[in-house]
MARGU-891062 format. One record per residue: residue in one letter; z, x negated, y of N, C-alpha, C in turn. Coordinates in pm, whole numbers, plus 50000, padded with zeros to 5 digits. Layout:
BEGIN
AZXYZXYZXY...
//
This chain:
BEGIN
X303013230329559304633230729600305403239729491X306823239429465307253246129374307653260329458X307133270329422307553285229507309093283329469X309253285329333310743287329294311973279929408X311613269129458312683262929574312373268029676X311373277029709311453281229805312413294329856X312853298729761314213311429750314973300829850X315843310229934316763305830032318173301629951X318793294129961319613287629919321293295229967X321223295630112322293303430188322023309930286X322273324330263321713335730355322793338830470X322683333130578323223340530712324613341730703X325493333130654326883330330691327403340530760X327183338630874327613342731023327533357431008X326393363530908325893377930955326853387930963X326483397531024327563409431010327723414930867X326973413330782326823417530683327443408030559X327143394930602327663389330515329533390630561X329603389330684331313393430721331563404430668X331003415330688331403427430589332143426530450X330993417530362331283415530248332323404830223X332653393630291333853390230301335373401030345X335043410130423336383418230454336033429630330X335153430730255335353441730126336113433530021X335673420830015336133414629902337973410329922X338133412530060339583405730061340223420930068X339863430230096340583442830111339743454729950X339573448229865338583454729758339763467929722X340873464929722341563473229627341833488829705X341683485229862342103494329944340603501529980X339643493929930338383501629960338493514229874X338633505329728338613515129614339683526929615X340503524529667341583537929684340933550029778X340483540429874340023553829986338813561929932X338103552029868336643561229800337653570829701X338493565229637338973573029531339293588729566X340203586529690340823601529752339603607029805X338573600029860337563608729918336863617929812X336373609229722335843617129587336513625229520X337783627529525338773634929461338723647229545X338913645829682338783660829757337543662629774X336283660229768335123664229732335143671129593X335263666929514335683674629372335963684429356X337173683929436338203701029452337303709129539X336333704229676336003714229732334613718629691X334083708929605332503713429566332513729029491X333123733329434333533746229372333213756629485X333663754529602333703765529670332423766329758X331943755629743330403755229804329453764229730X329703766429586328573777929562328703792929633X329663797529648330463808429715329333809629880X329313796829950329333795730052327293790730095X326953792029977325483786830001324693799530015X323533798130070322763813530108321423809630087X320443821430094319253816730091318553819030219X318953812930333318433810330420316893813630437X316903824130558315533829330565314443822830638X313323819030591312373809930626311443819930743X311873814230864311383824330980311783815431116X310723814131207311003804831343311783817031373X313183809031446314363816531489313783825431647X312953814431702312513815731858311463828631853X310653829731754309063842731716309743852231743X308513859231797308043873731824308503883231675X308303879431587308753887631494309783886831451X310703877731437312093874431421312883881531537X312473881531662312963887731757312873901531770X311893907031722311273922431708312183931331608X312243917931526313113923531331314373926731417X314893916031480316573920631551316603932731630X315723935931695315663943831788315273958731699X314733957031598314283971931481315953973531454X316213963931402317493964731317318663971431412X318623966931533319763973431613319423984831649X318333991031698317854005331738317544016031638X316874010231549316744018631420318304016031307X318984010431294319924006831187319504004131073X318143995331080317653993030967318113982730929X318673985530749319443976030706318453962930659X318783951830686317813940830658317713935130473X319013940630430319703938830301319653951630206X318943959130213318693972230159318343967730036X318253975929896317763969829766316823981329751X315803975729693314683984029624314753986129459X314884001629444315024002429280313764007629235X313184002829163311994009029105312314014928982X311374025128983311144035628827309794034928776X309754030828638308394028228597308244039928502X307514048728497307304059528419306384055328293X306604061528154305634053928065304614064828051X303654062327988302714069527986302684083227888X302474094527962302904106527877304014115227905X304704103628030306124111628032305744125328122X306984134928085307164145428171307554145628313X306824148128412307284148728565308734152428570X309114162628557310244171728571311274167228476X311044162728373312324156128282312444140728338X311414134028357311784119528422312464121028563X311814131428673312284133428787314144138328753X314294141028675315664147528643316674131928614X315864126128531316784112528492316734104128588X315604102428709315834095528810317004098328893X317044112028921318334116329029319564114028925X319694114828792320894112628722321164095528726X320064087628771320754073528771320984070428899X320404076529015320834075529137321994079929180X322384093929107323574097529140325074089129094X324804079528995325594071228911325464057229038X324614054729104324584044729173325424050429278X325024061329349325824067629463327224067029461X327694067029307329274065429283329554054329326X329214044429298329794029129330330424030729466X331304023729486332084020029600331124011129686X330354002929648329573995229690328314003329784X328224015229725326654019729791327154026629896X326234027330031326834032030131325584047530120X324034049330111323254055930104322194051830029X321694063529933320784062129857319574068829898X318574065129903316994075429951316054076529817X316274091029748315384090129653314184090829694X312824095329585311974095929589311504109429610X312434116929564312414129329566312334140229716X313034125929793313414130129935311994125430040X311504114829974310504107830000309094108729928X308244116829981307044116629880306314106729896X306614099530025305474085030019306194074729936X307534075129860308124066529755307464068129611X306544076129598305874082229473304524076729476X304014071129359302734067729386301574079429339X300434078829336299584088629341299604096829220X299804087429103299994092328963301484096528936X302424093629027303634097828982304384088028861X303764080828840304204068428748304864058328793X304964055528883305714045528969306374053229072X307864050129082308534055129217309674047629255X310074050229375311234040329407311954045829514X313304040229530314504041629556315294029729671X315394035229802316414024229872317704028029883X318104017029855319974017729851320234006529921X321184011830039321794008130135323274003130082X323823992230113325503989330104326023989930202X327353993530172328493995830280328883978030315X328473974430229329083959930291328013948030272X328063936730357327163929430315327913914830270X329093912830241329953905030225330143903330041X329833907630024330273907129848328873909729792X327513906229823326293913629802325773911029612X326203896929629326573894029457327173905129370X328293905429410328923912929303328533928029292X327993935329433327693945629451326343951429357X325583940829365324143942129303324523941929130X325123932629082325693932128939326373943028937X327263952129029327773969228990326613976328977X325543977229012324403982528999323503980228878X323583970028859322643964528732323713966428609X325003969228618325373975828528325413986928478X325223996228585325004013928575323854010228521X322484005728529321014005828502321524000428336X322103991528304322223987028172323043997928076X323904006328132324404011928044323644027528047X322744030828148321614040328076320784038128036X320074024328006319314020927914319674023127775X321014018927772321504016827602321884028027566X321854038227632322174049327635321224055227472X321704066127385320704069327316319344077027355X318264068527304316974074027382316694089627339X315764093227464315654108327417314824109227269X314664121627245313874125627130312314118427170X312084125327287311024122127343310754105427408X310314094127330310324082427396309464078827502X308794091827557308044088727654308774089127751X309804096827765310464099727873311534085927922X311654074127825312224063827877311974055028000X312674055528086312014048028210312534034428230X311504026328263312184012428273312534013528440X313564004228454313874002428603313753986028643X313483986728791313763971328827314343970328976X315743965128967316343963729079315633949929180X315153951429290314473943329352314763942229496X313943936929593314593937529759315063923029781X315193918829878315693904729978317113903329883X317963910529889319303904629843319573899629675X318223909529573318113907329472317573899829453X316533893229540315513882829505316453867629522X317273870529650318153857029683319093855629618X319793860929527320493863129451319863857029301X318623860929240318093854129143317583838229194X317543836829324316873824929344318173813329341X319263819929382320413807629395320873808229230X320753819829153321393817429010320873810328939X319133810228937317923800628881318033789928915X318513786829048318273770429117319873765729048X320853770829069322263762629018321993762028876X321413770928788321383768228636320493759228605X319353757328688318043745628668318883733828668X319873732628808320163719228873321263713328743X321953722728684323263717228592322193709628474X321303716328407320553714028338319773701928339X319393698428432318493684828506319373674028472X320583678128554321613669628535322383661928426X322123670528320322883670828173321943658028117X320693660528134319723652228072319323637528121X319463639228253318753630128351319483617728342X320563619428335321933607928367321993600828241X321533603828116321883599228015320283585628010X319423592728024318003587128059317993576428129X318433575728264318703565728363319823558228295X320993560528278321313547128197320733541028091X319793550828018319273539627911318133531827955X317543534528091316753526028183317503512128254X318523518128285319373509828350319973493528255X320533501928127320653491528049319273483128027X318033487827996316903481027989316613468328085X317123473428192316823463328331318143454328313X319403457428296320413445228367320683436728164X320333445628065320833437827967322333444427931X323313446928000324583448028008324813464028042X325703467527976326403482127974327083481528101X328103471428138328983472328268327883473528353X327343464728382325943463228482325323480628525X324993482528426324273496328394324713508528468X326193509628394327123521528478327123518928611X327103509928650327823507128799326673517428897X325543517028887324163524628970324803538328927X324593543528833325073555328813326443563728867X327543556328874328783555728937328393557329073X327373552029157327213553529288326693561129328X325633568829240324973580229243325733593929229X326413592629148327473606029096328523604529245X328883593429275330013592229400328853599029502X328293595129518327563599529672326473614229634X326553617929557326453633029540327573641529557X328793637129474329723644629475330453645829655X330523633329676330763631029839329973642529921X328583641229903327763650030006328233665029979X328133670929850328643681729849329983686229882X331183681329861332083681629971332003685230088X331483674930139331033675730296330183689430354X329073690430241328303703030279329103714230269X330023716130199331153725330213331953732830331X332133719330393332883720530536331733724830643X330523719430650329463721630725328913736830676X328813741230563328393756030518329623766530629X330763763530654331853769130704331143778030860X330433766230901329913765031025328473769231034X327903766130979326233765530964325803772330854X324423778730852323453782930748323153773430645X323673773730522323023759830427322563768230310X321173764230280320103769030161320723760730067X320533771029974321083769029802320193760229765X318563756829818317993744529801318253729529866X319503731729954319983719229958320883711429847X321353718029745321853712329637321093704329541X319353710429550318303706929471318263690429520X318173692929674317213681329770318763666129747X319743673829765320853662829745321013654429598X320933665029498320723657029363319763651929361X318563652529400317563644229421317293631229470X317933630329625317893618029672319543613129649X320413621329648321653609729593321363603829468X320953610629349320873601829222319693591629229X318683595129323317473585029321317783573129394X318363576129520318443569329619319633560829613X320823568229564321793560729557321873549729396X321133553729291321073545429179320263536029227X319443537029330318323526729363318923514329444X319453520329537320613510229640321233500429534X322193505029445323053502129377322173494929290X321143497629241320303487529162320163475129239X319443474229344319303461529435320473456429456X321703463229498323003452429517323353446529395X323333454329257324163447329151322753434429083X321723438429108320783427529033320653416129149X320813416929274321243402829383322743399129342X323493405929298324943399629282325083392029164X323933394829045323833388228958323283374128969X322473375629022321453364929100321983353729132X323133359929247323763350329311324933343229244X325273350929174326853348129063326173337628982X324953330928957324933321228891325673306628908X325113305829073325623298229160326693296129261X327303306729244328403308029345329573316929306X330823313429391331813321329376332023335829383X332723349029327332493358629335332363364529492X333473360029553333393361129699332203358929792X331773342729738330583342629788329443346229761X328993349929631327883360729591328083375229649X329243377729681329243390429762328763392129892X329383379729973328803379830095327153376530136X326613369430044325153366730033324173379429986X325283388629896324633398729829324063409829977X325273411830028325363420530188324333413530264X324693402430279323623394930385322123395530363X321613397430259320143400430192319923412430177X320223418530040319853431729973320813437630075X322083437930075322883449530196321863451030314X321753443030400320733446230504319883451830477X318833450130376317613457830341317803473830300X318963474530211319453489230206320173494330329X320673491230410321023496330546319623502130634X318643493730688317393495130732316883501230631X316653503130538315963510530423316493524030452X317883527930431318653541630463318433542230638X318473535930700318373541630835316773548830835X315523543430744314623548730808314203562730717X315203560930603315013577030555315843584030637X316993584330643317703593430772316933595330877X316263586930979315353589131080314243603530996X313623600430902312713607730885313373622330838X314273621930785315033635030761315763643730878X315783633430987316163641231094315403649131158X313873645631092312663651831148312773665231151X313393670731018313633684330964314603691531051X315363687331101316333693031185315743697531330X314423691531372313713694131476312713707131507X312943713831361311963727331318312983740031382X312563749531465313143758331457313633769031371X313863761631243313683770631118315123763731058X316363776631003317273771130976317003764830794X316283768230739316263763230603316073747430618X315043747430707314663730630721315603723330784X316373729230889317673723230930318603719430857X318713728830785319773730630632319573717630578X318383717130480317663705330447317823692630507X317653692430604317253678730683319153672230701X319993682830732321483678130743322153673230620X321513681230477321963676030361321193663430299X320063661030356319343649530319320213638830401X320123638030523320543627830616321833624230536X323023633530519324193632130466324313627630332X323353629530244323533622230109322813606030144X321863604230208321253594430233322433579930294X323063587530395324013580830461324983575530365X325983585830275326763581230185326133572330061X325153574330036324093565829946324433549530012X323933546030093324283535330182325513532530204X326423538930238327743537230281328483530830135X328013537630013328633538429899328353528629855X327103520629889326103508829824326743498629886X327243499429990327543485930092328953484330125X330233493930076331343492230064331803496429938X331873508429851332253509629693331893500929624X330643500329581329503488929497330533476529510X330033472729650330633452229636332503455029629X332833462829667334623463829599334483463829472X333943472929399333823472829262333673459129164X332413453529249331923442529186332613427629225X333633430929303334663419729338335963419929255X335943430529193337083434529097336423428528960X335033433228915334783431128770334113414328799X333463408328910333623398228877332263392728796X332743381428701332013378528603332003386328512X332493397428486332823403628341331293415728419X330993413128471329653420928538328423421228395X329023410028311328013406128195328733413128076X329813421128082330383424927952329693438127895X329593435127763329043449227715327423440427688X327183430527687325903427727707324983432027555X323903439427561323213442827439322663435127420X321613430127499320693417827470320443411227610X319953399927623319663390327715318663391727806X318383394527952317113396528046316533382328081X315233376828039314513366628085313873366028189X313563358428225312523357428338311083360828308X310823368128200309513369028180308793381028273X309643392228284309043400728398308783393528519X309203384728569308933379828672307623368728660X307563362028565306063354828535304923365428535X305243374828491304533386828469303523386828628X304703394328677304263398528853303923383028938X304243373628886303873361828961302193361728901X301933365728801300453366628785299363377028831X300313387628806299913399228908299543393029053X300373385929118300433384629297299203372929262X299273365829174297933356329140296623364529188X296423372729094295053383029076294803391729217X296083393329267295633401329372295163399129513X295833379529540295973373229628294463369329605X293953366829514292893359029456291523370029478X291753382429481290573391229475291203403529600X291833398629678292273407729776291233417829873X290123412329877289283424329952288743434029848X288073432529742287923440729633289273450329594X290523441729563291473453029528291813463129658X291643457829791292123466729888291293475329907X289763475029858288843484129867288983495529745X289263489929666289423500629492290653507429530X291563502629597293003510929631292583523329695X292023519929830291803529929930290903544529875X289723535429801289263545329700289533556529612X290453549029550291423560129477292353566329545X292633563429619293853572529719293193581629795X291803577629839290733588429900290673600229791X290343592029706289753606429590290923617129585X292493610029550293383617729554293713629029626X293453624029765293953631229887292663643529900X291463641129870290373647729923290963664829897X291523670929801291993682729779293063688729889X293473679729965294503686630065293633691330160X292523686230192291393696330295291193709230271X291253712330150291153728130146292483733230130X293583729030175294643734330138294783751230198X295283757130145295833771630265297403775230222X298113778230293299353777530333300083793330358X301113795430291301743806530324303463804730310X304003815530272305223812930271305483824630133X306453816230044306693825229938307893834829926X307553844829891309133853729853309273856829731X308993869229664309073871729531308253862129458X307663854529500306423846929410307263835729388X308473829629410308913818229367309833820529284X310243832329226310543837729100309193835928976X309833836828849309023832728742308843850328727X307413852228679306643866628667307633874128580X308413867828477309213874328387310423880628454X311003874128567312373879428630312133895628665X313133899828676313093916628714312923917128829X313773908328926313543912829066312113909029103X311023897729049309643896329069308683905029014X309293911828903308743923528837308303936028896X309333936328970309503951429055308553950929179X308373940129228307713936429361306533939529289X306133930329203304643932229106304303945729096X305193955429005305093966528996304633977229068X305513975029214304953982229355303753979729399X303353966829387302063960929448301173966629355X301143968329231299703973629122299823992329186X300973994529195300814009829207300534017729338X301204009529462301034011229584300214005029691X299383998829570298583982929712299613973629741X298823962329754299553949129815300393955029938X299893963130025300473964730167302193969630164X301963979530034303273986630051304563980030060X304813967729999305983961830034305953951030111X305213949630200305073944830343304463949530464X305223958530469304273966530632304413961430751X303383962030853303173954630938304213964331050X304713961431089305903969931192305563967931348X305073976531438305403978531566306053981831659X306873975831738307883981431814307363982931939X307813995932010306373998932133307674004932229X307834001332369308574004832477307964004332592X308164014532666307704013532811307964001532863X306793993632960306693982833014307883984333136X307933995733158308843994133286310194001033229X311103996233258312774001733171312904017633198X312224022933312312814031733416311924044033362X310994039633286309804051933240310304057233132X309704068233101310134075032965309134073932884X309664070532750308944067732612307814078732572X308134090132606307464101632557306964110832637X306234104232746305474111332840304164113832806X303404121432847302024128132778300934115932827X301354107432912300434097832907300594084232775X301724082832773301964073732662301774080732542X302204088332539302024097832418300054097932364X299424101232463298104099132476297734086532420X298074076732492298004059032466298014057832291X299504063832264299624062232120298774065432025X298784078832042297744088432014296284081931943X295704075332049294374069032043294304054331959X295254051931999295724037231931295924039031776X296464047331750296934051031601295664054231524X294594065431581293424068631524292274055031506X293094047031611292044037031595292314025131522X293334019231477294274015531370293684021331233X293804033231220293564043831099292474042031046X291194041131104290254038131107289754023531059X290264014531078290424002331021290254002430871X289153998530803288813993130685290103987530607X290443980030709291553969230642292953977230617X293163988330666294263995930668294184008230588X295584009330496295464018830400296704031430450X296824029330550298084039830628298794033530777X298984048030804299874044530970300854053730933X302314053630991303304060131018303654059831142X303734071431231303874071231354303834085131448X304984085931585305204095931619304184109031608X302834097631648301484109931671300744114931534X301164111431416300194115631307301264118331211X302274124431230303494127731134302504141031024X302024151831117301684161831071299924161831097X299294159931022297724159831036297064170831076X297904181031077297354192631143297564194431301X298304187031353298484187131493297724180831594X297334183131733296434175931770297084168531910X296394159131964296944154732068297844160932163X297094178432248298014183132303299414186132244X298934194732090300374193132031301494185732026X301464174332013302134163932040302554161532189X301984163032271302664162632438303324171332410X303054189232381304284195632439305304195032334X305394191132188306864186232143307604179332188X306914163932226307874156032267307984156132427X307334168732476308284168432675308874180132651X309254189732540310354198432534311264195132387X312484189132444313214186432328313814199632254X313934209832312314154220832238313134223332113X311824221732160310914230232083311094219931986X310844205332020310824196331899311914198031793X313404203231819314314199131779314254214031635X313654222831671313204234731571311804231031540X311374218231534309514216431467310004212731345X309474211631210309284206731114309144192331103X308784185731185308574174431215309864167931304X311074171731318312104165331371312404156431330X312734157731194313344147531118312834133931082X311374133931055310514123431073310544117131239X310124125131327310064118031442311514111531487X312794119931459313954107431458313904095431404X313274096831258313354082431209312234073931283X311614077731343310314068631422310754066431555X311634075031592312074072431756313604069231791X313934061831862315234057531908315354051532035X315664061332125316094059632288314844053932333X314544040932367313254039232438312384034532347X312334033932260311654027632142311414032631993X309784031832005309164041331868308594030631786X308534035431635308504022931565307194031031517X305964019431485304794023031413304504016131282X304354021231176304214013331023303094013230975X302403999130984301013997330934301243989230800X300454001130708300113992730599298943989330599X298803974330517297663968430519297233967930352X295723970730312295303973930189295373958030115X295533948330169295663932830132297013928530135X297523917830084298863912330055298963900430164X300133900330204301263890530315300383879830335X299953873830207299433860630267297643859830291X296963875230251295623874130240295173872330407X294063866430402293193863430521293443878930624X292953889530531292363900730588293623905530695X294753905630603296203909130672296323901530785X296503887130749296753880230909295833884030997X294273886031013293563889431096293833903331167X294673908831079295003923931137296143922631218X297013914831164298103912231299297753905531401X297183891931388296403886431494295873898031601X294613903031582294103914331651295203925231680X295973930031615297053938831681297883932431825X298073919331795298833911031899297853910632020X296703906131994295573906032093295523914932169X295123926932118294583939432177295633946832216X296933946232221297753952532238297853958832365X297463947532473297653949632633296263958332683X295513958932604294183968932641294093982032542X294613981532409294953998232334295904003832415X297283999032446298104005632514298863997332632X298084002032747298353998732873299614007832896X300823996632979301954003833022302724006832936X302423997732801303523998732706303863986132648X305093979332627305393969132545305383968332404X304423963732329304063960332199304413949832126X305483946932022305723935831960305743938931804X305293928131754304803930731624305523919631503X306063927631422307093922331322305933923631150X307223920831077306923920930939306463907130865X306533908230732306493895230664305003889030700X304023896330724303003886430750303043881630905X303253889330989303843883931125304783871131142X305853877131024306613862731069306223851030973X305213851830911304693839630854303593834430953X303023840131017302133833431092303033827031229X304003830531228305063827431373305573815131287X306063816731188306543800931136305323787931139X304293793031088303193785231053302713780631165X303013789431312302573783331418303673773331493X304893779831474305783770131527306053758231488X305773754431318305843742231287304313735231305X303233740831357302243735331407302383727931526X303043736731600303213732831748304333721431769X305233720731661306433713431668306063697731588X305073699431517305033685931393304743674531497X303293679031611303443661931659304783656931721X305613666431791306913657131837307303651331701X307653658631625308363654031475307773642731435X306743638731434305513631031372305663620231502X305943619531588305793607731680307443605831681X308563613631717309663606231658310043598831564X309773606231464309583597231314309303583731315X307913585431346307073572131354307643560831458X307943568731598308283556731655309693549631656X310383557431599311963554631562311863546831431X311303548631326310773537331217310153523931248X309193526831319308583514931386309733503731458X310513509831523311373500331606312443497231472X312853503731384313753497731279313313488131202X312083490831162311283478531075311053465331185X310483470031311310183457031388311543450731424X312683455431421313953447731450314103440631302X313953448031185314243442431067313513432431012X312013431231016311123421831013310353411231091X310813418531215310753408331328309113404131330X308423418931357306883416531326306673431931378X305303428731451304493442631513303673448731406X302923437331361301803439831223302373444731113X303353441331064304193450530913304943461730928X305103465331036305643476931065304543491231064X303463484131139302633494731150301763493331028X301623485730963300463487730832301703493430699X303043494230705303953500730633304163517130654X303843517530789303593534430802302513539830776X300803532030785299763535130722299913536030607X300583527030498300663528430367301343539130309X302413542030393303393554930355302403570430362X301563569730459300523582730484299803581130356X299273573930340298113569830211298833575830068X299993573230061300783574729917301433590429956X301383595630062301533608730092300133617830106X299363611530138298053617630101297713622929951X297623611829887297733614829734298263622029672X299503624029730300743635129663300343650229712X299803648029859299533660829879298053667929838X297213660629819295963661929760296443668129568X297333660729509297383664629362298353677729368X298883682329464299693696329508298863707129498X298113705829578296883714629600295983712229480X295593706229418294743705929306295433716029174X297133711029151297693713929067298393731129074X298893734429230299723744629214298933756329317X297683750829404296853761529444295913762329357X295523755429302294233757129242294453764429113X295723756129069295973760628901295933754428761X295503742528803295553734328671296833726028629X296663726728499297943722128444299173735728431X298733746528470299803757728492300753760628355X299983757528249300373764528111301643751328072X300973740428095301763729428082303203724228149X302963732228268303983728928362304633744128392X304003752828330305023764728273305143776628432X303563777928525303853782328678302863793528667X302683801128761301513807828778301143806928936X299893801728921300083801229084299473809129187X299753809729299299583819529397298603817429495X297833809229451296833804129560297203799829699X298043793929693298373789029834299483775829819X299913769429901300933761029904301963766029983X303183766629953304333769130051304303759130192X304243767030294304073761730379304953747330444X306273751030399307583742330385307093729830308X306523732230241306653722330109305983706230164X305073705630242304263695830315305183692230400X305953697830450306543692330565308353686930527X308883694030391309753688830368309293673230277X308343671430218307733661730156307633652730232X306633654530354306673644930454308033641430494X308833645330559310133640330613310593632030498X310903635530372311503626330247310633615930184X309463618330214308853610330129308273595230248X308273598130372308183589330482309073579730485X310283583530471311223571630445311543569230288X311183577530204311953571830065310903559430058X309423562630091308563555730024308903541130090X309213539530205309513529330314310783520130220X311333525030127312133517430042311723507229978X310253505229910310173499329825309313488129910X308713493830043308263486230155309313476430192X310503483130232311523470630283311903466230177X311783465130058312243456229947311773444729915X310033446729946309423440629918309353431130040X308943435330152308673428130285309983419130345X311383425330304312483417430330312533405130241X312073406030113311793396030027310883382330071X310083390330134308623381630172309193372330279X310053379630367310493376530495311483365230491X312163367430374313073358330342312553342930288X311483347730231311033331130178310433327430277X309623332530391308713327730463309703321530580X310663328430600312013320230692312413305930613X312413308830520313293296230419312363287530421X310763286930416310133277630398309863269830577X310203277430653309923275130788311403265630821X312493272030746313543262430808313873251630726X313303248830640312873237730516311883225030586X311103231330660310413220930699309323221130637X309243229930546307923233030444307113239530438X306753247130592305743255030604304313247430623X303293256330601302323251230592300893260530621X299733258330629298983272730655298653281130522X299633277130412299553284730296300913293030291X301763288830394303323299330379303023311730379X302143316930431302363334730398301683338130308X300683332030218300153333330083301543331029970X301903321530011303213316829931304213326129958X304403329530039305953337930078305623350029993X304183358229994303463372629938303593370129789X303483357529748303593356029587305193355029554X305833345529624307143346429595308053361029577X307693363929726308123380529751307873389229628X306793391529588305943402029472306733394429344X306703383829316307573378229205308713383329200X309573384729290311063383629313311173402329262X310363408929368310803423829352309883430729229X308963424029177307893433529106308863442629038X309763433428961310563440528819311403454028888X311883449029027313053458729076312433469429125X310943468529218310503479329264309743489629150X309683482829065308903491228916310613500828879X311513492528840312863499928838313213509628880X313293505028985313683517229113312773527929149X311543526529123310653537429102310843545628994X310693541428898311003546728775311903553828773X313273552828833314433559428811314403569728939X313723565229002313243581229118312473586029067X311343585028962310363592728936311393599928824X312093596328729312573602028618313573615228679X314323611328784315153623528860314153630628938X313113633028946312273638729075311363643428959X310813640728881310183646728803310773655628703X312033655228655312963662928586312883676528646X312813679428783312963692928853311483701528805X310343693028758309293700628727309273709028628X310523709228574310773716628459311513728328483X311893729128616312663738628658311503754028660X312583763228679312163776328687311313780028820X311673776328930311313780829069309833774029083X308903777729133307673771129188307873762229289X308613763329393308733754329510309463742729435X310183738729385311253734129311310483724029241X309583729029158308743721729058307613713129169X307053717529268306193713729340306963700829411X308093706529448308773693929550309163681329451X309393684629336309783673129228308323667829202X307593670529150306363668029133305683657429246X305803663629339305073659329448305713644129516X307113644629492307763631829501307293621229412X307503628029305306873617329189305583611329160X304773622629227303363615029226303223604229331X304083607629439303723597529580304463585329542X305303583829439306193572529428305693566529333X304903572229234303933563729113303063554429204X302173563829303301163558829354301443544229482X302903548729520303413541129621303823528229545X304723529329449305203517229408303913513329287X302623518129278301943510629195300843504129295X299943514629315298873512429400299013505029541X300083511629608300333507229746300943493929768X302213493429713303103483829724302903468429626X302333473229528302203460429423300673452829446X299683465729479298293458229546297843455729647X297763469029762297383468929871298163463729944X299213465029927300183457130066300173442530005X300323432029924300253419529926298833415929956X297593424429906296293420629910295923424230094X296443433730199296253429030313297353419230385X298533415630323299093408630392298283391930366X297683390630285296943377530224295643378630362X294803390230389293793390330446294353390830610X295363392330646296243391930761296463381730850X297083370430712297473357330737298423356130810X298343351530938299723345431043299633359131097X298803365531105298843377231196300143387531183X300583388231070301633397130995303053391331041X302993377931105304173374631159304253371931316X303253376631391303073378731541303743387531613X304843385531688305513392931830305123388431930X305233397832009304823392932177306493388932212X307783386032145308833381232208308893365332153
//
């Protein structure tokens, strides 16, 4: 049988997508005008978006740690956006002279209008390292509305001090680092925006070159680029409106660019390629109608599966994931909408001039190549399937050794001052200094007195028990302010307010107790992500009822927040997976009119994602290729990375499955309608489908790989990992999975591919 004749000669002239094509052709000028206005408004509002983006906190909004942190901020007026100014003295520095210079720097900072309060190391001996060579100060700002400009003003003061004529004794030169959450967040935003601009600057010309190779025509090649740019631009404009009401992470820009350029250009590639094919035998209007009835329908359902997957991010109680889900769903929806409306309108105007600017002719050699590939895969379907499964299993294996954490300053390059400041503190004071475990303790009954003799005794014994734990470096509390005082002394002091007011510990006691709440600060010997710190937090939470009877104990701090976030993700993950898979199954079952194919498609997606996850552990957790990729491994994967990757890749990988299977089904249905169906129809359909889409899938995948792999060369480790993870998954998906495993298994399943109970 001549398989070329199996291609359908006319495609559903009465379908809704064909009708949409006719409508767009008729009103093409109006469609272009509407898109032009929308794009212009988006370009006007996009610059405003930069000031609205935030470094959204990675925390479980409903978790104990977050709620306790809010309680402490309210009760103790703790400023979550306080800055930390780190002073590092050189070897041989004279302490008195150095202290004088530190005070001079802090005095200059205090004079700034933005500064509310400065706590110097001379006021707090615990702000000085054992050898005195590292000290730090806490700076509270008067407003949270202009953090970026306020930080810049402090940096200007530090720059001016360091540029002054050095002391005659070079040993007195002090190195300063401005760090803390606002400084880290500001650097993340600054680096992320700068990296994104550089990526887009060189990615677009490279993609244009690839598209010219695909189409051979400059006019045809520029259209997918235009659609990708429009999709990203309009999404950014809409994100500005969203950011006025909801918190939107700066990382939404990166995800928008990745998906908008990748999918927008992919969808446009499919439309333009099919339009060129149909234009050979049809009028422009008919070509538009048939293109939307075939490629347009595939794009609609493909985009729907991506949106369903990204919707899963909104189901987690973590605002950063929610904002990424909103941004991702918006850019995918606009990519589909522009591919189904704007692009057909452009093609309606261009018509046969789509071939203008021909640089060379594109022949059917790639199709003959993919036909040969299909033949080999079909002939050796069993060994081909087994080989792919073994390769994917090997790539996935490292993921079973994955450790998870939540990056803070570690997200920044080691050379960044905000990151350096944290590293200097950790080396000088210990890993737990910058991330203490905080306990908010209140009476179990609201009418009870917090400082009763009974509660003081329980707190006294509890603090000593914690102090004796080998994992703990120090504890600050009401009952160990002065080591010379015993239990009876503290009970007497706190039962007599007048006696306490006259005591030397009065100021410290007021800092640790407010109303019905007291604060206990526990500093671990190990870092935030260390298993010892995590076990310590878990034990404090587990043992609190026994150790502190009749008292309500709540635990917070970065380690506690990290545990809450990981637990929240683990608890919500089964629901998210169920929603995504059920919704995807329904969408694909409607598209393909099959039960087996959607199930097989989802399994294939999981295989490519597993390979990607395993590679990320091998690279970013274990540290392979760190010099080439220019990063310092932190020994774990950010817990949000596999979640974002899963929701992005589950839909993104489905694109190629949809492209392939819709073309196979189109051929299979054509054979049935033509009366040429036989026992070999399934095999023939698979060969034709792979022959027709092999070059297309490879080209589309290459474009996405170019976009995402470009982010590997950015400065933020989580963006590197996200870009590389997507690129690896697409390489595996578009080669091993779609072009080998899917055809091989379809051959083995035979007629069961098309079985349905309806």
